[in-house]
C-alpha positions in Angstrom: 0.0 0.0 0.0 1.3 3.4 -0.9 2.0 5.8 2.0 -0.6 8.5 1.4 -3.6 6.1 1.7 -2.0 4.4 4.7 -1.3 7.8 6.3 -4.8 9.0 5.8 -6.3 5.8 7.1 -4.3 5.8 10.3 -4.6 9.5 11.0 -8.3 10.1 10.0 -9.8 6.7 10.9 -7.7 4.5 13.1 -6.4 7.1 15.5 -9.9 8.4 16.1 -11.3 5.0 17.0 -8.6 4.5 19.7 -8.6 6.2 23.1 -6.7 9.4 23.8 -3.3 9.0 25.5 -1.0 11.1 27.5 2.5 12.1 26.3 4.2 9.4 28.2 2.0 6.6 26.9 3.2 3.9 24.6 1.0 3.7 21.5 0.7 0.6 19.3 -0.1 0.9 15.6 -0.8 -2.3 13.7 0.4 -2.7 10.1 0.7 -5.4 7.5 3.6 -5.8 5.0 2.1 -5.2 1.6 3.7 -6.2 -1.7 4.5 -2.5 -2.4 6.6 -2.5 0.8 9.1 -5.2 -0.3 12.4 -5.0 -2.1 14.1 -7.5 -4.5 14.9 -9.7 -1.5 11.2 -10.1 -0.8 11.2 -8.5 2.7 10.2 -5.0 3.8 12.5 -2.4 2.2 14.7 -0.6 4.7 13.4 2.8 3.5 9.8 1.7 4.0 10.5 1.2 7.7 11.1 4.9 8.0 7.9 5.7 6.2 5.9 3.4 8.4 7.5 5.1 11.5 6.1 8.4 10.2 2.6 7.0 10.1 2.9 5.6 13.6 4.2 8.9 14.9 1.3 10.7 13.3 -1.1 8.4 15.1 0.7 9.1 18.4 0.5 12.8 17.7 -3.2 12.7 17.0 -4.1 10.4 19.9 -2.0 12.5 22.4 -3.7 15.7 21.4 -0.4 17.2 20.0 -1.8 17.4 16.5 -4.6 19.7 17.4 -2.5 21.9 19.7 0.3 22.2 17.1 -2.3 23.2 14.5 -3.8 25.8 16.8 -0.3 27.4 17.4 1.0 27.1 13.8 3.6 24.5 14.6 4.6 21.3 12.8 7.2 18.6 13.5 10.1 17.6 11.4 12.7 14.8 11.8 16.0 16.3 12.7 17.9 13.0 13.0 17.1 9.3 13.2 18.8 6.0 13.5 17.4 2.5 13.1 18.7 -0.9 13.8 17.3 -4.0 12.0 17.2 -7.4 13.7 14.9 -9.6 11.7 13.1 -9.3 8.4 9.4 -8.5 8.0 8.1 -10.6 5.1 5.1 -10.0 2.8 1.6 -10.2 4.3 2.9 -10.4 7.9 1.2 -8.3 10.5 3.4 -6.3 12.9 3.0 -3.5 15.4 5.0 -0.2 15.8 5.3 0.8 19.4 5.9 4.6 19.9 6.9 6.4 23.0 8.4 9.8 24.0 11.8 9.2 25.6 12.9 12.7 26.6 13.6 16.3 25.6 16.5 18.6 25.5 16.5 22.4 24.7 16.1 21.8 21.0 14.1 18.7 20.4 12.0 15.8 21.6 13.2 12.2 21.2 11.0 9.3 20.3 11.7 5.5 20.5 9.8 3.3 18.0 9.9 -0.5 17.8 8.8 -2.9 15.1 7.3 -5.8 17.1 5.9 -9.1 15.8 4.5 -11.6 18.3 6.1 -9.8 21.2 9.6 -9.8 19.7 11.5 -6.7 18.5 12.4 -6.9 14.8 13.8 -3.3 14.5 14.2 -0.3 16.7 14.6 3.4 15.9 15.3 6.6 17.7 14.0 9.9 16.2 14.9 13.5 17.1 11.8 15.6 16.4 12.2 19.4 15.9 9.4 21.9 15.9 9.0 24.5 13.2 6.7 27.5 13.2 4.6 28.1 10.1 5.4 31.8 10.4 9.1 31.0 10.3 11.8 29.8 12.7 11.7 27.0 15.3 9.7 26.6 18.4 11.8 26.1 21.5 11.0 23.3 23.9 10.1 25.9 26.5 7.4 27.3 24.2 6.2 23.8 23.4 6.0 22.7 27.0 4.0 25.9 27.8 1.6 25.2 25.0 1.2 21.6 26.2 1.1 22.4 29.9 3.9 20.0 30.7 7.1 20.3 32.7 10.1 19.6 30.5 11.9 18.2 33.6 9.4 15.3 33.6 11.0 14.1 30.4 14.7 14.0 31.0 16.8 12.9 28.0 19.0 9.8 28.6 22.7 10.5 28.4 23.2 8.0 25.5 20.6 9.8 23.4 22.1 13.2 24.2 25.5 11.9 23.1 24.0 10.5 19.9 22.2 13.9 19.2 25.5 15.7 19.5 27.4 13.2 17.4 25.0 13.5 14.4 24.3 17.2 14.7 24.8 19.3 11.5 25.3 23.1 11.4 22.2 25.3 11.5 20.5 26.1 8.2 21.9 29.6 8.2 25.5 28.4 8.7 27.8 27.0 6.0 27.9 23.3 5.6 30.3 22.6 2.7 30.6 19.1 1.3 34.3 18.5 1.3 35.7 14.9 1.1 39.2 14.3 2.1 
């Protein structure tokens, strides 16, 4: 199944049939590996995993009330960085679940962990750094977001290993030079 129908289905139908959750909840989104998800090796393509993660995060955003609050304040989320580790293949027609949870926040971003789970076993795991952009221009600080959401940022401390990862993969700001020079 192509991503647009899958995205619309999960955000407009599935998310609205499930109960609302708080920010610290784990959401579970069920998918199936469709023939359009597989590569030449007949398992789910590594890039498709990232697209499926987007859909599951959108469902989390809708169910937690973030979507509506962000919309009211002219804010949207973008992926600043992500990493994924693959353990087992997901084959055609197999059902699986993506578990999504907020891990923590720093001054620039929120960090999400997502797991591909089949029959209680982790097949792949990803960490995503989410940044927040204002439709009017610029980025929203975590302090602004926490105020909008009515949460205390201290309630979501960022684990040291994720802080180290975020620093290691950080690129210069968009207004700074970032020349591509290979040595």
